[in-house]
LOBAKOL-201967 format. One line per 8 residues: number of its first residue (from 1); for each residue z, x, y of C-alpha. Coordinates in nm, 3 decimals, padded with zeros to 5 digits. Example, Ala and Ser with C-alpha at 12.3 -4.5 7.8 and 13.67 -1.06 7.14 Angstrom:
2
1) 00.780/01.230/-00.450; 00.714/01.367/-00.106
//
This chain:
478
1) -01.258/-00.827/-06.607; -01.315/-00.974/-06.952; -01.189/-00.709/-07.203; -01.373/-00.843/-07.504; -01.720/-00.794/-07.359; -01.645/-00.575/-07.056; -01.803/-00.792/-06.789; -01.689/-00.795/-06.427
9) -01.767/-01.124/-06.253; -01.808/-01.161/-05.876; -01.807/-01.536/-05.823; -01.897/-01.648/-05.566; -02.089/-01.389/-05.367; -01.947/-01.434/-05.016; -02.099/-01.433/-04.668; -02.444/-01.543/-04.779
17) -02.635/-01.870/-04.738; -02.616/-02.054/-05.071; -02.438/-02.014/-05.403; -02.465/-01.713/-05.634; -02.261/-01.485/-05.857; -02.291/-01.131/-05.994; -02.221/-00.998/-06.344; -02.155/-00.626/-06.393
25) -02.180/-00.509/-06.756; -01.977/-00.202/-06.850; -02.043/00.039/-07.135; -01.793/00.199/-07.372; -01.691/00.445/-07.100; -01.625/00.160/-06.854; -01.922/00.264/-06.646; -02.176/00.015/-06.514
33) -02.468/-00.017/-06.755; -02.641/-00.323/-06.612; -02.606/-00.591/-06.345; -02.735/-00.944/-06.296; -02.758/-01.151/-05.979; -02.735/-01.518/-06.075; -02.868/-01.795/-05.851; -02.729/-02.116/-05.995
41) -02.860/-02.382/-05.757; -03.191/-02.564/-05.781; -03.340/-02.796/-05.517; -03.672/-02.918/-05.653; -03.836/-02.989/-05.316; -04.183/-02.923/-05.452; -04.164/-03.197/-05.714; -04.020/-03.475/-05.504
49) -04.272/-03.411/-05.225; -04.558/-03.499/-05.457; -04.704/-03.835/-05.359; -04.607/-03.803/-04.992; -04.872/-03.776/-04.722; -04.942/-03.413/-04.635; -04.891/-03.486/-04.263; -04.525/-03.567/-04.333
57) -04.453/-03.221/-04.469; -04.384/-03.039/-04.138; -04.099/-03.288/-04.086; -03.976/-03.301/-04.448; -03.972/-02.930/-04.533; -03.735/-02.817/-04.252; -03.466/-03.005/-04.449; -03.491/-02.735/-04.715
65) -03.274/-02.511/-04.501; -03.058/-02.534/-04.189; -03.095/-02.162/-04.120; -03.474/-02.126/-04.123; -03.611/-02.480/-04.069; -03.869/-02.363/-03.815; -04.031/-02.124/-04.062; -04.079/-02.406/-04.312
73) -04.210/-02.638/-04.044; -04.461/-02.380/-03.918; -04.580/-02.271/-04.264; -04.614/-02.638/-04.356; -04.805/-02.721/-04.036; -05.038/-02.426/-04.096; -05.112/-02.555/-04.447; -05.190/-02.893/-04.289
81) -05.413/-02.723/-04.029; -05.600/-02.567/-04.322; -05.644/-02.903/-04.495; -05.779/-03.047/-04.170; -05.987/-02.736/-04.092; -05.861/-02.767/-03.737; -05.820/-02.505/-03.464; -05.484/-02.537/-03.285
89) -05.510/-02.519/-02.902; -05.395/-02.193/-02.743; -05.087/-02.347/-02.584; -04.994/-02.511/-02.916; -05.007/-02.172/-03.089; -04.794/-02.014/-02.816; -04.530/-02.284/-02.841; -04.523/-02.243/-03.218
97) -04.480/-01.868/-03.170; -04.202/-01.926/-02.918; -04.000/-02.157/-03.141; -04.047/-01.922/-03.435; -03.920/-01.624/-03.233; -03.619/-01.832/-03.126; -03.534/-01.910/-03.487; -03.573/-01.547/-03.591
105) -03.341/-01.450/-03.304; -03.083/-01.706/-03.415; -03.103/-01.609/-03.782; -03.086/-01.234/-03.720; -02.782/-01.287/-03.494; -02.611/-01.485/-03.770; -02.689/-01.221/-04.032; -02.577/-00.923/-03.827
113) -02.280/-01.046/-03.621; -02.135/-01.309/-03.857; -02.212/-01.194/-04.211; -02.261/-00.815/-04.218; -02.092/-00.653/-03.916; -01.739/-00.729/-04.048; -01.803/-00.481/-04.331; -01.877/-00.177/-04.122
121) -01.686/-00.268/-03.804; -01.365/-00.374/-03.981; -01.401/-00.155/-04.290; -01.530/-00.212/-04.642; -01.177/-00.188/-04.781; -01.005/-00.396/-04.513; -00.813/-00.716/-04.590; -01.071/-00.965/-04.726
129) -00.883/-01.250/-04.558; -00.966/-01.092/-04.221; -01.299/-00.930/-04.310; -01.511/-01.206/-04.156; -01.624/-01.335/-03.818; -01.269/-01.457/-03.740; -01.132/-01.108/-03.799; -01.419/-00.965/-03.599
137) -01.333/-01.196/-03.308; -00.972/-01.075/-03.317; -01.062/-00.705/-03.303; -01.393/-00.716/-03.113; -01.374/-01.041/-02.910; -01.663/-00.956/-02.677; -01.894/-00.860/-02.965; -01.813/-01.177/-03.160
145) -01.863/-01.398/-02.855; -02.192/-01.231/-02.774; -02.315/-01.279/-03.129; -02.237/-01.650/-03.111; -02.416/-01.686/-02.778; -02.721/-01.493/-02.901; -02.752/-01.738/-03.187; -02.709/-02.025/-02.942
153) -03.002/-01.896/-02.732; -03.230/-01.897/-03.033; -03.131/-02.252/-03.123; -03.177/-02.374/-02.766; -03.539/-02.256/-02.773; -03.593/-02.500/-03.060; -03.417/-02.775/-02.868; -03.631/-02.722/-02.557
161) -03.956/-02.742/-02.754; -03.877/-03.000/-03.024; -03.566/-03.178/-02.901; -03.354/-03.051/-03.193; -03.165/-02.728/-03.258; -03.179/-02.769/-03.636; -03.424/-02.941/-03.872; -03.711/-02.923/-03.628
169) -03.950/-03.217/-03.603; -04.182/-03.123/-03.317; -04.419/-02.891/-03.506; -04.701/-03.103/-03.648; -05.046/-03.072/-03.805; -05.282/-02.951/-03.533; -05.020/-02.802/-03.300; -04.695/-02.933/-03.152
177) -04.592/-03.283/-03.050; -04.534/-03.229/-02.678; -04.584/-02.968/-02.406; -04.311/-02.750/-02.258; -04.141/-02.869/-01.940; -04.118/-02.626/-01.643; -03.740/-02.666/-01.621; -03.710/-02.573/-01.989
185) -03.906/-02.255/-01.929; -03.678/-02.157/-01.640; -03.365/-02.229/-01.844; -03.484/-02.008/-02.129; -03.583/-01.722/-01.898; -03.226/-01.708/-01.765; -03.105/-01.608/-02.113; -03.324/-01.297/-02.144
193) -03.100/-01.033/-01.976; -02.789/-01.135/-02.170; -02.978/-01.160/-02.499; -03.119/-00.809/-02.461; -02.784/-00.665/-02.353; -02.611/-00.818/-02.657; -02.872/-00.685/-02.896; -02.847/-00.335/-02.754
201) -02.467/-00.345/-02.785; -02.504/-00.447/-03.150; -02.760/-00.171/-03.202; -02.531/00.090/-03.045; -02.246/-00.005/-03.278; -02.473/00.007/-03.581; -02.625/00.344/-03.492; -02.279/00.490/-03.432
209) -02.182/00.380/-03.782; -02.506/00.515/-03.929; -02.447/00.853/-03.761; -02.084/00.880/-03.874; -02.156/00.761/-04.232; -02.495/00.921/-04.281; -02.465/01.004/-04.650; -02.324/00.661/-04.739
217) -02.604/00.485/-04.552; -02.882/00.700/-04.697; -02.759/00.655/-05.055; -02.692/00.281/-05.031; -02.942/00.138/-05.284; -03.251/00.342/-05.185; -03.483/00.143/-05.412; -03.837/00.278/-05.427
225) -04.040/-00.042/-05.420; -04.353/-00.170/-05.255; -04.313/-00.342/-04.918; -04.514/-00.642/-04.796; -04.555/-00.799/-04.455; -04.801/-00.974/-04.226; -04.981/-00.746/-03.981; -05.254/-00.777/-03.721
233) -05.603/-00.624/-03.768; -05.478/-00.286/-03.642; -05.150/-00.301/-03.832; -04.944/-00.440/-03.546; -04.613/-00.601/-03.647; -04.675/-00.976/-03.661; -04.457/-01.279/-03.725; -04.672/-01.589/-03.678
241) -05.020/-01.514/-03.805; -05.214/-01.229/-03.963; -05.311/-01.076/-04.295; -05.099/-00.939/-04.580; -05.040/-00.568/-04.623; -04.863/-00.387/-04.907; -04.740/-00.029/-04.868; -04.585/00.190/-05.134
249) -04.247/00.363/-05.136; -04.440/00.671/-05.022; -04.548/00.486/-04.706; -04.916/00.476/-04.802; -05.112/00.152/-04.779; -05.171/-00.003/-05.123; -05.365/-00.312/-05.008; -05.448/-00.429/-04.657
257) -05.585/-00.732/-04.470; -05.547/-00.978/-04.757; -05.606/-01.338/-04.652; -05.285/-01.535/-04.727; -05.503/-01.804/-04.890; -05.558/-01.552/-05.171; -05.188/-01.496/-05.238; -05.209/-01.610/-05.601
265) -05.461/-01.332/-05.670; -05.198/-01.075/-05.578; -04.858/-01.234/-05.645; -04.732/-01.337/-05.987; -04.388/-01.454/-06.099; -04.192/-01.442/-06.419; -03.874/-01.636/-06.508; -03.550/-01.471/-06.619
273) -03.296/-01.634/-06.846; -02.989/-01.576/-06.627; -03.103/-01.725/-06.295; -03.302/-02.010/-06.145; -03.459/-01.753/-05.914; -03.775/-01.595/-06.055; -03.909/-01.239/-06.043; -04.223/-01.210/-05.827
281) -04.434/-00.894/-05.833; -04.762/-00.750/-05.704; -05.002/-00.861/-05.976; -05.248/-00.565/-05.973; -04.968/-00.324/-06.068; -04.784/-00.557/-06.304; -04.409/-00.566/-06.361; -04.198/-00.362/-06.289
289) -04.434/-00.124/-06.104; -04.537/-00.411/-05.878; -04.190/-00.506/-05.757; -04.204/-00.543/-05.379; -03.973/-00.636/-05.094; -04.019/-00.852/-04.786; -03.819/-00.913/-04.469; -03.730/-00.698/-04.166
297) -03.720/-00.365/-04.354; -04.051/-00.431/-04.527; -04.221/-00.570/-04.216; -04.143/-00.248/-04.029; -04.253/-00.037/-04.324; -04.579/-00.231/-04.343; -04.646/-00.221/-03.968; -04.821/00.061/-03.784
305) -04.680/-00.032/-03.443; -04.488/-00.296/-03.249; -04.622/-00.527/-02.978; -04.360/-00.452/-02.712; -04.232/-00.130/-02.547; -03.856/-00.136/-02.619; -03.917/-00.236/-02.980; -04.186/00.032/-03.016
313) -03.947/00.304/-02.899; -03.684/00.203/-03.156; -03.955/00.154/-03.420; -04.050/00.520/-03.384; -03.687/00.620/-03.449; -03.684/00.392/-03.753; -04.003/00.543/-03.894; -03.863/00.895/-03.857
321) -03.590/00.807/-04.111; -03.854/00.797/-04.383; -03.960/01.158/-04.324; -04.322/01.065/-04.380; -04.247/00.801/-04.645; -04.136/00.439/-04.628; -03.774/00.375/-04.525; -03.642/00.256/-04.861
329) -03.263/00.253/-04.810; -03.138/-00.103/-04.837; -02.873/-00.058/-04.566; -03.154/-00.006/-04.315; -03.233/-00.379/-04.334; -02.965/-00.413/-04.065; -03.137/-00.159/-03.840; -03.477/-00.323/-03.889
337) -03.323/-00.664/-03.815; -03.198/-00.549/-03.475; -03.531/-00.383/-03.390; -03.702/-00.715/-03.461; -03.445/-00.891/-03.243; -03.544/-00.664/-02.955; -03.910/-00.741/-03.023; -03.837/-01.114/-03.028
345) -03.664/-01.111/-02.691; -03.945/-00.910/-02.534; -04.214/-01.141/-02.675; -04.020/-01.455/-02.578; -04.015/-01.330/-02.219; -04.389/-01.253/-02.231; -04.471/-01.600/-02.364; -04.249/-01.777/-02.109
353) -04.415/-01.587/-01.825; -04.762/-01.685/-01.948; -04.891/-01.969/-01.723; -05.071/-02.125/-02.020; -04.736/-02.197/-02.189; -04.707/-02.510/-01.971; -05.049/-02.646/-02.064; -05.054/-03.006/-02.187
361) -05.330/-02.927/-02.439; -05.103/-02.860/-02.735; -05.249/-03.057/-03.025; -05.584/-03.092/-03.201; -05.639/-03.420/-03.384; -05.822/-03.436/-03.716; -05.799/-03.583/-04.065; -05.822/-03.454/-04.419
369) -06.132/-03.235/-04.448; -06.056/-03.045/-04.769; -05.828/-03.092/-05.064; -05.627/-02.772/-05.041; -05.442/-02.577/-04.775; -05.226/-02.265/-04.753; -04.991/-02.186/-04.468; -04.829/-01.845/-04.433
377) -04.590/-01.705/-04.176; -04.298/-01.463/-04.151; -03.958/-01.626/-04.192; -03.648/-01.427/-04.087; -03.603/-01.312/-04.447; -03.970/-01.237/-04.514; -04.313/-01.376/-04.588; -04.327/-01.749/-04.660
385) -04.610/-01.942/-04.828; -04.669/-02.319/-04.834; -04.953/-02.428/-05.062; -05.060/-02.792/-05.085; -05.323/-02.991/-05.274; -05.406/-03.349/-05.175; -05.614/-03.639/-05.305; -05.878/-03.826/-05.105
393) -05.611/-04.042/-04.943; -05.415/-03.740/-04.820; -05.133/-03.776/-05.074; -04.991/-03.454/-05.216; -05.074/-03.379/-05.576; -04.930/-03.024/-05.583; -04.680/-02.835/-05.370; -04.595/-02.467/-05.419
401) -04.346/-02.289/-05.195; -04.308/-01.912/-05.232; -03.994/-01.813/-05.045; -03.895/-01.474/-04.906; -03.562/-01.461/-05.092; -03.743/-01.526/-05.419; -03.977/-01.236/-05.354; -03.676/-01.010/-05.293
409) -03.502/-01.117/-05.614; -03.602/-00.821/-05.838; -03.499/-00.578/-05.563; -03.169/-00.757/-05.501; -03.088/-00.716/-05.870; -03.184/-00.351/-05.856; -02.979/-00.292/-05.541; -02.672/-00.455/-05.696
417) -02.705/-00.226/-05.997; -02.751/00.086/-05.783; -02.448/00.014/-05.565; -02.234/-00.087/-05.862; -02.312/00.239/-06.042; -02.218/00.430/-05.728; -01.889/00.257/-05.646; -01.757/00.078/-05.956
425) -01.584/00.345/-06.165; -01.362/00.269/-06.462; -01.173/-00.046/-06.553; -00.942/-00.038/-06.249; -01.190/-00.168/-05.992; -01.087/-00.189/-05.627; -01.176/-00.493/-05.419; -01.353/-00.276/-05.162
433) -01.590/-00.147/-05.431; -01.686/-00.501/-05.527; -01.731/-00.585/-05.159; -01.987/-00.305/-05.138; -02.171/-00.462/-05.434; -02.178/-00.795/-05.250; -02.294/-00.616/-04.936; -02.606/-00.502/-05.118
441) -02.702/-00.870/-05.133; -02.604/-00.929/-04.768; -02.851/-00.662/-04.658; -03.132/-00.894/-04.770; -02.965/-01.192/-04.598; -03.072/-01.423/-04.882; -03.121/-01.794/-04.823; -03.069/-01.930/-05.172
449) -03.111/-02.299/-05.094; -03.473/-02.218/-05.006; -03.546/-01.983/-05.287; -03.580/-02.163/-05.619; -03.894/-02.355/-05.695; -04.052/-02.554/-05.969; -04.403/-02.431/-06.045; -04.442/-02.286/-06.396
457) -04.180/-02.237/-06.668; -03.817/-02.218/-06.574; -03.521/-02.137/-06.803; -03.255/-02.406/-06.810; -02.939/-02.472/-07.013; -02.775/-02.817/-07.015; -02.427/-02.852/-07.168; -02.301/-03.196/-07.275
465) -01.921/-03.227/-07.304; -01.695/-03.513/-07.408; -01.401/-03.661/-07.214; -01.174/-03.380/-07.339; -01.413/-03.114/-07.216; -01.525/-03.017/-07.565; -01.884/-02.898/-07.599; -02.086/-03.160/-07.786
473) -02.440/-03.035/-07.748; -02.642/-02.764/-07.574; -03.002/-02.820/-07.470; -03.204/-02.509/-07.381; -03.547/-02.465/-07.225; -03.710/-02.122/-07.193
//
């Protein structure tokens, strides 16, 4: 801690995807007065994609992230579909759904088994050198192995459909590049029993922890925010395609069946001076009343029901936690993540058993038919928007990417503050308390390499130093 200004720095935040740090500001009584979550990396994908042909984007944008490349590819392809005004063949849609479910499965397995489970299976205050997947493998070897294999299954779905486990290149404007082979379908079906068994084991361990630490779980950053997710016409939980729904912290629907093409009517962003990651909010309510969350917790809060039976049964248990309201506790992101994993496995099996999945009619061919397109889908971490504008030759003149982690940024800051106030007491701060503060971020499973983007104003500070490291000049932009 810095005694002159009473700031506790957590740098870096560990077990997340990307680079970030946390500042905790203490008052005169050494109690937490404020907190800031700093995202200090910037990619600039939107700007350097300008001038490229829009049809290249489903191959370029998966390079934004190695964790959720499929989501970017699908959102990008859907924006291209919109520009072409094309209807993707049924089999093409099903293969897109299948690869997306595989990626969600892989990402959720990484988040739960690798990044978060060490906290509550090994102990918040356990040795930080062992509080990771290696330590988990030493104490729970079967659980760790199963988590690795569950992630492998999700990645192999991508490989079967596109030929690559990471940085997918088989999702294209109008559909997918090639049909599914019968032997690939059979290989994927063999994974289903093990995948479901692993998920249920993970769920059992989590629910045992939730039951034995009920008060801790219920009071872990219970932020009362809006929740947003894509749903079907009847409110069914949806990952690939649908309309936007916002619900309040009280569980009541605020706005329903919004076409994703109208996202700018409802979502605004404001920059903050301590992070490259902006503060989005629901525009009709303004900031801060319009702060909303996305991702597994919010998708289940927004949904009225699930598509599949096992997921529906667990969904009903999840909903009961809200006692008639939304489930606002941030720890419950983990529970929602595993419920979605169950839903993914069930839907993957349904799609693979659909005879039409082997159809060779997987792509519609068209050209540029309008100058603007919006693609929207649910990434593992929440709702993702790709918005493109093109000239008459099909070259991009504007690219806007609104990422799930960015939309969660105000709530991540709020959750960090809530947990810090609860566990950081006095100047003598224990490592386990700071680990709990980091864990508030892990609940959201942020993907920071995806999250920063360029549209609009962005605060920036550039420091110029000489060969001795002395500060020569500071350039600021607000």
